[in-house]
ChimeraX commands (.cxc) that place a marker at each C-alpha (Angstrom):
marker #1 position 92.32,109.46,58.41 radius 0.5
marker #1 position 90.26,111.39,55.44 radius 0.5
marker #1 position 92.99,112.30,52.37 radius 0.5
marker #1 position 93.22,116.33,53.75 radius 0.5
marker #1 position 94.18,115.60,57.10 radius 0.5
marker #1 position 97.02,112.84,55.94 radius 0.5
marker #1 position 98.50,115.61,54.17 radius 0.5
marker #1 position 98.42,118.13,56.58 radius 0.5
marker #1 position 100.31,115.96,58.82 radius 0.5
marker #1 position 102.62,114.88,56.57 radius 0.5
marker #1 position 103.58,118.66,55.99 radius 0.5
marker #1 position 103.31,118.81,59.78 radius 0.5
marker #1 position 106.06,116.10,60.10 radius 0.5
marker #1 position 108.15,117.26,57.35 radius 0.5
marker #1 position 108.56,120.92,58.98 radius 0.5
marker #1 position 109.32,119.56,62.32 radius 0.5
marker #1 position 112.24,117.23,60.81 radius 0.5
marker #1 position 113.68,120.32,58.77 radius 0.5
marker #1 position 113.45,122.97,61.54 radius 0.5
marker #1 position 114.71,120.24,64.05 radius 0.5
marker #1 position 117.61,119.66,62.19 radius 0.5
marker #1 position 117.93,123.66,62.32 radius 0.5
marker #1 position 117.67,123.77,65.56 radius 0.5
marker #1 position 119.26,122.01,66.69 radius 0.5
marker #1 position 122.61,122.85,64.57 radius 0.5
marker #1 position 122.38,126.09,66.02 radius 0.5
marker #1 position 121.85,127.85,62.57 radius 0.5
marker #1 position 118.46,129.62,64.24 radius 0.5
marker #1 position 119.67,132.48,66.37 radius 0.5
marker #1 position 118.84,132.07,70.47 radius 0.5
marker #1 position 116.07,134.39,71.58 radius 0.5
marker #1 position 115.17,134.69,67.81 radius 0.5
marker #1 position 111.33,135.57,67.76 radius 0.5
marker #1 position 110.53,132.98,65.09 radius 0.5
marker #1 position 107.38,133.63,62.82 radius 0.5
marker #1 position 105.24,131.79,61.68 radius 0.5
marker #1 position 104.86,133.65,58.26 radius 0.5
marker #1 position 108.32,133.12,57.23 radius 0.5
marker #1 position 108.58,129.20,58.31 radius 0.5
marker #1 position 105.39,128.90,56.15 radius 0.5
marker #1 position 107.07,130.65,53.11 radius 0.5
marker #1 position 110.33,128.77,53.67 radius 0.5
marker #1 position 109.36,125.33,53.86 radius 0.5
marker #1 position 106.42,126.26,51.19 radius 0.5
marker #1 position 103.74,124.96,54.46 radius 0.5
marker #1 position 100.32,126.21,54.50 radius 0.5
marker #1 position 100.26,128.27,58.62 radius 0.5
marker #1 position 98.38,124.78,59.95 radius 0.5
marker #1 position 100.59,122.76,59.48 radius 0.5
marker #1 position 103.13,125.15,60.75 radius 0.5
marker #1 position 101.90,125.52,63.69 radius 0.5
marker #1 position 100.97,121.80,64.78 radius 0.5
marker #1 position 105.00,121.70,64.24 radius 0.5
marker #1 position 105.42,124.67,66.34 radius 0.5
marker #1 position 104.10,123.60,69.31 radius 0.5
marker #1 position 105.89,119.94,69.16 radius 0.5
marker #1 position 108.96,121.44,69.23 radius 0.5
marker #1 position 108.03,123.59,71.40 radius 0.5
marker #1 position 106.94,120.60,74.21 radius 0.5
marker #1 position 110.34,118.87,73.61 radius 0.5
marker #1 position 112.23,122.54,74.93 radius 0.5
marker #1 position 113.26,123.33,71.35 radius 0.5
marker #1 position 111.73,126.38,70.63 radius 0.5
marker #1 position 110.05,128.92,73.94 radius 0.5
marker #1 position 106.80,129.85,73.67 radius 0.5
marker #1 position 104.95,132.57,75.01 radius 0.5
marker #1 position 101.90,133.87,76.01 radius 0.5
marker #1 position 100.81,136.84,73.68 radius 0.5
marker #1 position 103.80,136.84,71.31 radius 0.5
marker #1 position 104.51,134.06,69.41 radius 0.5
marker #1 position 107.31,131.04,69.29 radius 0.5
marker #1 position 111.21,132.10,69.84 radius 0.5
marker #1 position 114.47,129.66,69.29 radius 0.5
marker #1 position 115.14,128.46,73.27 radius 0.5
marker #1 position 118.19,130.75,74.60 radius 0.5
marker #1 position 121.49,130.11,75.48 radius 0.5
marker #1 position 122.84,129.68,78.96 radius 0.5
marker #1 position 125.29,129.13,80.97 radius 0.5
marker #1 position 123.28,128.17,83.60 radius 0.5
marker #1 position 120.58,125.79,81.15 radius 0.5
marker #1 position 123.79,124.15,80.26 radius 0.5
marker #1 position 124.87,123.41,83.81 radius 0.5
marker #1 position 121.51,122.34,85.24 radius 0.5
marker #1 position 121.06,119.69,81.43 radius 0.5
marker #1 position 124.35,118.04,82.34 radius 0.5
marker #1 position 123.31,117.33,85.95 radius 0.5
marker #1 position 120.01,115.93,84.89 radius 0.5
marker #1 position 121.79,114.28,81.70 radius 0.5
marker #1 position 124.66,112.93,83.98 radius 0.5
marker #1 position 121.57,111.65,87.08 radius 0.5
marker #1 position 119.41,109.73,83.66 radius 0.5
marker #1 position 122.21,108.02,82.16 radius 0.5
marker #1 position 123.84,106.96,84.84 radius 0.5
marker #1 position 120.42,104.94,85.86 radius 0.5
marker #1 position 120.01,104.00,81.93 radius 0.5
marker #1 position 124.17,102.68,81.83 radius 0.5
marker #1 position 123.83,101.13,84.97 radius 0.5
marker #1 position 120.43,99.83,84.19 radius 0.5
marker #1 position 122.28,97.97,80.80 radius 0.5
marker #1 position 125.13,96.81,82.23 radius 0.5
marker #1 position 123.12,94.76,84.42 radius 0.5
marker #1 position 121.28,93.23,81.25 radius 0.5
marker #1 position 124.76,92.97,79.63 radius 0.5
marker #1 position 124.77,90.23,76.90 radius 0.5
marker #1 position 126.99,89.22,74.24 radius 0.5
marker #1 position 124.63,91.55,71.61 radius 0.5
marker #1 position 125.35,94.15,74.13 radius 0.5
marker #1 position 129.61,93.54,74.03 radius 0.5
marker #1 position 129.88,93.47,70.29 radius 0.5
marker #1 position 127.27,96.62,69.38 radius 0.5
marker #1 position 129.35,98.58,71.46 radius 0.5
marker #1 position 132.51,97.16,70.29 radius 0.5
marker #1 position 131.33,97.94,66.71 radius 0.5
marker #1 position 130.55,101.63,67.22 radius 0.5
marker #1 position 133.49,101.96,68.90 radius 0.5
marker #1 position 135.33,100.58,65.99 radius 0.5
marker #1 position 133.44,102.03,63.56 radius 0.5
marker #1 position 133.87,106.03,65.29 radius 0.5
marker #1 position 137.17,105.35,65.82 radius 0.5
marker #1 position 137.69,104.79,61.64 radius 0.5
marker #1 position 136.56,109.01,61.33 radius 0.5
marker #1 position 138.48,112.25,62.05 radius 0.5
marker #1 position 136.33,114.87,63.79 radius 0.5
marker #1 position 137.31,117.29,61.78 radius 0.5
marker #1 position 137.18,117.21,57.65 radius 0.5
marker #1 position 140.72,116.95,56.62 radius 0.5
marker #1 position 140.14,119.84,53.18 radius 0.5
marker #1 position 137.99,122.96,55.57 radius 0.5
marker #1 position 138.53,121.81,59.35 radius 0.5
marker #1 position 135.08,121.69,59.44 radius 0.5
marker #1 position 133.32,119.40,61.94 radius 0.5
marker #1 position 132.99,115.82,60.29 radius 0.5
marker #1 position 128.66,115.05,60.34 radius 0.5
marker #1 position 129.75,111.88,60.00 radius 0.5
marker #1 position 131.13,112.10,63.56 radius 0.5
marker #1 position 128.57,112.93,65.17 radius 0.5
marker #1 position 125.77,110.35,63.52 radius 0.5
marker #1 position 128.57,107.49,64.41 radius 0.5
marker #1 position 129.33,109.26,68.18 radius 0.5
marker #1 position 125.98,109.03,68.88 radius 0.5
marker #1 position 125.02,105.31,67.45 radius 0.5
marker #1 position 128.47,104.63,70.08 radius 0.5
marker #1 position 126.77,105.86,73.18 radius 0.5
marker #1 position 123.38,105.48,72.39 radius 0.5
marker #1 position 125.18,101.17,72.24 radius 0.5
marker #1 position 125.70,101.78,76.16 radius 0.5
marker #1 position 122.59,102.12,76.76 radius 0.5
marker #1 position 121.00,100.36,74.31 radius 0.5
marker #1 position 120.20,97.37,76.98 radius 0.5
marker #1 position 118.50,98.81,79.60 radius 0.5
marker #1 position 114.62,97.41,79.52 radius 0.5
marker #1 position 113.27,101.23,80.68 radius 0.5
marker #1 position 111.22,102.77,77.20 radius 0.5
marker #1 position 110.71,105.99,79.20 radius 0.5
marker #1 position 113.73,106.09,80.53 radius 0.5
marker #1 position 115.62,105.40,76.71 radius 0.5
marker #1 position 113.19,108.64,75.67 radius 0.5
marker #1 position 114.32,111.48,78.19 radius 0.5
marker #1 position 117.78,110.02,77.55 radius 0.5
marker #1 position 117.72,110.79,74.26 radius 0.5
marker #1 position 116.28,114.58,74.24 radius 0.5
marker #1 position 119.11,115.32,76.82 radius 0.5
marker #1 position 121.56,114.37,73.83 radius 0.5
marker #1 position 119.64,115.85,71.64 radius 0.5
marker #1 position 120.29,119.27,74.23 radius 0.5
marker #1 position 123.40,118.38,74.89 radius 0.5
marker #1 position 124.33,118.18,71.30 radius 0.5
marker #1 position 122.57,121.62,70.33 radius 0.5
marker #1 position 124.72,123.32,73.37 radius 0.5
marker #1 position 127.81,121.99,71.96 radius 0.5
marker #1 position 127.54,123.32,68.35 radius 0.5
marker #1 position 126.93,126.17,69.54 radius 0.5
marker #1 position 130.18,126.25,71.57 radius 0.5
marker #1 position 131.95,125.09,68.94 radius 0.5
marker #1 position 133.71,128.74,67.64 radius 0.5
marker #1 position 135.15,128.10,71.01 radius 0.5
marker #1 position 136.38,124.76,71.80 radius 0.5
marker #1 position 140.22,124.30,71.73 radius 0.5
marker #1 position 141.05,122.99,73.60 radius 0.5
marker #1 position 142.73,119.82,73.69 radius 0.5
marker #1 position 141.15,116.22,74.11 radius 0.5
marker #1 position 141.52,113.15,73.77 radius 0.5
marker #1 position 137.63,112.28,73.34 radius 0.5
marker #1 position 139.07,108.28,71.61 radius 0.5
marker #1 position 140.91,107.37,74.88 radius 0.5
marker #1 position 137.46,108.65,76.67 radius 0.5
marker #1 position 134.94,106.22,74.76 radius 0.5
marker #1 position 138.01,103.26,74.82 radius 0.5
marker #1 position 137.43,104.17,79.10 radius 0.5
marker #1 position 134.12,103.53,79.01 radius 0.5
marker #1 position 133.59,100.65,76.22 radius 0.5
marker #1 position 136.76,98.28,78.35 radius 0.5
marker #1 position 134.75,99.10,81.70 radius 0.5
marker #1 position 131.19,98.77,80.36 radius 0.5
marker #1 position 132.09,95.20,79.12 radius 0.5
marker #1 position 134.41,94.41,81.34 radius 0.5
marker #1 position 131.74,94.57,84.10 radius 0.5
marker #1 position 133.39,96.74,86.22 radius 0.5
marker #1 position 129.69,99.19,87.00 radius 0.5
marker #1 position 131.24,102.07,89.12 radius 0.5
marker #1 position 134.30,102.15,86.86 radius 0.5
marker #1 position 132.24,102.49,83.62 radius 0.5
marker #1 position 129.62,105.02,85.43 radius 0.5
marker #1 position 132.24,107.63,86.85 radius 0.5
marker #1 position 134.30,107.13,83.60 radius 0.5
marker #1 position 131.26,108.18,81.22 radius 0.5
marker #1 position 130.12,111.15,83.90 radius 0.5
marker #1 position 133.13,112.72,83.42 radius 0.5
marker #1 position 132.88,112.50,79.69 radius 0.5
marker #1 position 129.69,114.20,79.72 radius 0.5
marker #1 position 130.92,116.67,82.47 radius 0.5
marker #1 position 134.52,117.54,80.36 radius 0.5
marker #1 position 132.69,118.20,77.52 radius 0.5
marker #1 position 129.92,120.59,79.23 radius 0.5
marker #1 position 132.80,122.19,81.05 radius 0.5
marker #1 position 134.96,123.77,77.35 radius 0.5
marker #1 position 131.17,124.40,76.03 radius 0.5
marker #1 position 131.04,126.69,78.87 radius 0.5
marker #1 position 134.28,128.22,78.03 radius 0.5
marker #1 position 134.00,128.21,73.74 radius 0.5
marker #1 position 130.00,130.14,75.44 radius 0.5
marker #1 position 132.11,132.74,76.86 radius 0.5
marker #1 position 135.04,133.09,74.68 radius 0.5
marker link #1:1,2 radius 0.2
marker link #1:2,3 radius 0.2
marker link #1:3,4 radius 0.2
marker link #1:4,5 radius 0.2
marker link #1:5,6 radius 0.2
marker link #1:6,7 radius 0.2
marker link #1:7,8 radius 0.2
marker link #1:8,9 radius 0.2
marker link #1:9,10 radius 0.2
marker link #1:10,11 radius 0.2
marker link #1:11,12 radius 0.2
marker link #1:12,13 radius 0.2
marker link #1:13,14 radius 0.2
marker link #1:14,15 radius 0.2
marker link #1:15,16 radius 0.2
marker link #1:16,17 radius 0.2
marker link #1:17,18 radius 0.2
marker link #1:18,19 radius 0.2
marker link #1:19,20 radius 0.2
marker link #1:20,21 radius 0.2
marker link #1:21,22 radius 0.2
marker link #1:22,23 radius 0.2
marker link #1:23,24 radius 0.2
marker link #1:24,25 radius 0.2
marker link #1:25,26 radius 0.2
marker link #1:26,27 radius 0.2
marker link #1:27,28 radius 0.2
marker link #1:28,29 radius 0.2
marker link #1:29,30 radius 0.2
marker link #1:30,31 radius 0.2
marker link #1:31,32 radius 0.2
marker link #1:32,33 radius 0.2
marker link #1:33,34 radius 0.2
marker link #1:34,35 radius 0.2
marker link #1:35,36 radius 0.2
marker link #1:36,37 radius 0.2
marker link #1:37,38 radius 0.2
marker link #1:38,39 radius 0.2
marker link #1:39,40 radius 0.2
marker link #1:40,41 radius 0.2
marker link #1:41,42 radius 0.2
marker link #1:42,43 radius 0.2
marker link #1:43,44 radius 0.2
marker link #1:44,45 radius 0.2
marker link #1:45,46 radius 0.2
marker link #1:46,47 radius 0.2
marker link #1:47,48 radius 0.2
marker link #1:48,49 radius 0.2
marker link #1:49,50 radius 0.2
marker link #1:50,51 radius 0.2
marker link #1:51,52 radius 0.2
marker link #1:52,53 radius 0.2
marker link #1:53,54 radius 0.2
marker link #1:54,55 radius 0.2
marker link #1:55,56 radius 0.2
marker link #1:56,57 radius 0.2
marker link #1:57,58 radius 0.2
marker link #1:58,59 radius 0.2
marker link #1:59,60 radius 0.2
marker link #1:60,61 radius 0.2
marker link #1:61,62 radius 0.2
marker link #1:62,63 radius 0.2
marker link #1:63,64 radius 0.2
marker link #1:64,65 radius 0.2
marker link #1:65,66 radius 0.2
marker link #1:66,67 radius 0.2
marker link #1:67,68 radius 0.2
marker link #1:68,69 radius 0.2
marker link #1:69,70 radius 0.2
marker link #1:70,71 radius 0.2
marker link #1:71,72 radius 0.2
marker link #1:72,73 radius 0.2
marker link #1:73,74 radius 0.2
marker link #1:74,75 radius 0.2
marker link #1:75,76 radius 0.2
marker link #1:76,77 radius 0.2
marker link #1:77,78 radius 0.2
marker link #1:78,79 radius 0.2
marker link #1:79,80 radius 0.2
marker link #1:80,81 radius 0.2
marker link #1:81,82 radius 0.2
marker link #1:82,83 radius 0.2
marker link #1:83,84 radius 0.2
marker link #1:84,85 radius 0.2
marker link #1:85,86 radius 0.2
marker link #1:86,87 radius 0.2
marker link #1:87,88 radius 0.2
marker link #1:88,89 radius 0.2
marker link #1:89,90 radius 0.2
marker link #1:90,91 radius 0.2
marker link #1:91,92 radius 0.2
marker link #1:92,93 radius 0.2
marker link #1:93,94 radius 0.2
marker link #1:94,95 radius 0.2
marker link #1:95,96 radius 0.2
marker link #1:96,97 radius 0.2
marker link #1:97,98 radius 0.2
marker link #1:98,99 radius 0.2
marker link #1:99,100 radius 0.2
marker link #1:100,101 radius 0.2
marker link #1:101,102 radius 0.2
marker link #1:102,103 radius 0.2
marker link #1:103,104 radius 0.2
marker link #1:104,105 radius 0.2
marker link #1:105,106 radius 0.2
marker link #1:106,107 radius 0.2
marker link #1:107,108 radius 0.2
marker link #1:108,109 radius 0.2
marker link #1:109,110 radius 0.2
marker link #1:110,111 radius 0.2
marker link #1:111,112 radius 0.2
marker link #1:112,113 radius 0.2
marker link #1:113,114 radius 0.2
marker link #1:114,115 radius 0.2
marker link #1:115,116 radius 0.2
marker link #1:116,117 radius 0.2
marker link #1:117,118 radius 0.2
marker link #1:118,119 radius 0.2
marker link #1:119,120 radius 0.2
marker link #1:120,121 radius 0.2
marker link #1:121,122 radius 0.2
marker link #1:122,123 radius 0.2
marker link #1:123,124 radius 0.2
marker link #1:124,125 radius 0.2
marker link #1:125,126 radius 0.2
marker link #1:126,127 radius 0.2
marker link #1:127,128 radius 0.2
marker link #1:128,129 radius 0.2
marker link #1:129,130 radius 0.2
marker link #1:130,131 radius 0.2
marker link #1:131,132 radius 0.2
marker link #1:132,133 radius 0.2
marker link #1:133,134 radius 0.2
marker link #1:134,135 radius 0.2
marker link #1:135,136 radius 0.2
marker link #1:136,137 radius 0.2
marker link #1:137,138 radius 0.2
marker link #1:138,139 radius 0.2
marker link #1:139,140 radius 0.2
marker link #1:140,141 radius 0.2
marker link #1:141,142 radius 0.2
marker link #1:142,143 radius 0.2
marker link #1:143,144 radius 0.2
marker link #1:144,145 radius 0.2
marker link #1:145,146 radius 0.2
marker link #1:146,147 radius 0.2
marker link #1:147,148 radius 0.2
marker link #1:148,149 radius 0.2
marker link #1:149,150 radius 0.2
marker link #1:150,151 radius 0.2
marker link #1:151,152 radius 0.2
marker link #1:152,153 radius 0.2
marker link #1:153,154 radius 0.2
marker link #1:154,155 radius 0.2
marker link #1:155,156 radius 0.2
marker link #1:156,157 radius 0.2
marker link #1:157,158 radius 0.2
marker link #1:158,159 radius 0.2
marker link #1:159,160 radius 0.2
marker link #1:160,161 radius 0.2
marker link #1:161,162 radius 0.2
marker link #1:162,163 radius 0.2
marker link #1:163,164 radius 0.2
marker link #1:164,165 radius 0.2
marker link #1:165,166 radius 0.2
marker link #1:166,167 radius 0.2
marker link #1:167,168 radius 0.2
marker link #1:168,169 radius 0.2
marker link #1:169,170 radius 0.2
marker link #1:170,171 radius 0.2
marker link #1:171,172 radius 0.2
marker link #1:172,173 radius 0.2
marker link #1:173,174 radius 0.2
marker link #1:174,175 radius 0.2
marker link #1:175,176 radius 0.2
marker link #1:176,177 radius 0.2
marker link #1:177,178 radius 0.2
marker link #1:178,179 radius 0.2
marker link #1:179,180 radius 0.2
marker link #1:180,181 radius 0.2
marker link #1:181,182 radius 0.2
marker link #1:182,183 radius 0.2
marker link #1:183,184 radius 0.2
marker link #1:184,185 radius 0.2
marker link #1:185,186 radius 0.2
marker link #1:186,187 radius 0.2
marker link #1:187,188 radius 0.2
marker link #1:188,189 radius 0.2
marker link #1:189,190 radius 0.2
marker link #1:190,191 radius 0.2
marker link #1:191,192 radius 0.2
marker link #1:192,193 radius 0.2
marker link #1:193,194 radius 0.2
marker link #1:194,195 radius 0.2
marker link #1:195,196 radius 0.2
marker link #1:196,197 radius 0.2
marker link #1:197,198 radius 0.2
marker link #1:198,199 radius 0.2
marker link #1:199,200 radius 0.2
marker link #1:200,201 radius 0.2
marker link #1:201,202 radius 0.2
marker link #1:202,203 radius 0.2
marker link #1:203,204 radius 0.2
marker link #1:204,205 radius 0.2
marker link #1:205,206 radius 0.2
marker link #1:206,207 radius 0.2
marker link #1:207,208 radius 0.2
marker link #1:208,209 radius 0.2
marker link #1:209,210 radius 0.2
marker link #1:210,211 radius 0.2
marker link #1:211,212 radius 0.2
marker link #1:212,213 radius 0.2
marker link #1:213,214 radius 0.2
marker link #1:214,215 radius 0.2
marker link #1:215,216 radius 0.2
marker link #1:216,217 radius 0.2
marker link #1:217,218 radius 0.2
marker link #1:218,219 radius 0.2
marker link #1:219,220 radius 0.2
marker link #1:220,221 radius 0.2
marker link #1:221,222 radius 0.2
marker link #1:222,223 radius 0.2
view
């Protein structure tokens, strides 16, 4: 690989990572056009690595590539969220069952540890009432621990991608998500049933958790 080629790939990866973060956190208006020139100026990169980054994000469904019109931020719709939730439940049920089938002491310990770390943080920051980014990170780690004994890499990759899209919807809808909810109790129930080997009970608890989140997001989008 030439030095120029390596630099371009590094720059493309940098633009991809930064822009992906913006998209997942809902900082760019859904369905808005993302002009190559704007991205070039914002991130100080050349047009070629920018296009590489945009194409990669489009392949993940975070951007919508429209013929002759360029790139647009993927729209946010209730119908899309409902489809996303159904698909996520289908795939994660399979991955979760596989993970519990392959359970081990290390897997159980990972769940207990990630749940403990999550329980130590408030979801909102006391000073401002804003959502706590560290809580979000630990929340994702807990859910990953549940599936961590699944031995299918492609399935895990799909689950991760759908989790990212679900995260994006939560960020966009959070302003209207004011309904009371005991998430710690939900997480405790999922973990407890998984560790006890109650496969059907653990799966149902996880599916309920996702469906409730989806319902609250829909309410937030309508608000």
